[in-house]
N, C-alpha and C positions, 0 to 999 in steps of 0.2 A: 504493500500500500504506500510505503514511503516513496517508492520509485514512481508511481503514478502522480503523487503530489508534487514531486520534483519536476515533472514534465510541464506542469501548468505555468511555472514562472517563465521559462524561456519562450513558451508558446505565446503567453500573454505579451511579453516584451516584443517579440517579432511581429505579432499582429498589430500592436500599438504603433510600431514604427511603420508598418505597411499602411495603416490607415492615415497616419500623419503625412506620409509621402503622397498618398493619393489625394488627400485634402489640399495639400499645398499645390499639387499639380492642377487640380480643378480650379483653385483660386487663381493661379497664374494664367491658365487658359482663359478664364472669364475676363481677367484684366486685359489680356492681349486682344480679345475680341472686342471689348468695349473701347479700348484705345483705338483700334482700327476703325470702329464705327464712328468715333468722334472725328478722326482724321478724314474719313470719307464725307461726313456731313459738312465739315469745314471747307473741303475742296468743292463740294456741290454749291455751297453758298457763295464761294468766291467766283465760280463760273457763272452763277445766276446774276451776281452783282455786275460782272463784266458785260453780260448780255443785256441787262437793263440799261447800263450806261451807254452802250452802243446804239440802242434803239431810241433813246431820248435826246 
């Protein structure tokens, strides 16, 4: 029984590290997507501003 109890500590540690790495990866991916979205919106507004200035 001591052998089984001893397996829980490393398993818990490795699973905790795995979930931490996964959570950081999801957060980084979300940040990257939102950053790209903000850049795309800024570029669209710049193009629309140039188009409006040329027509008036």
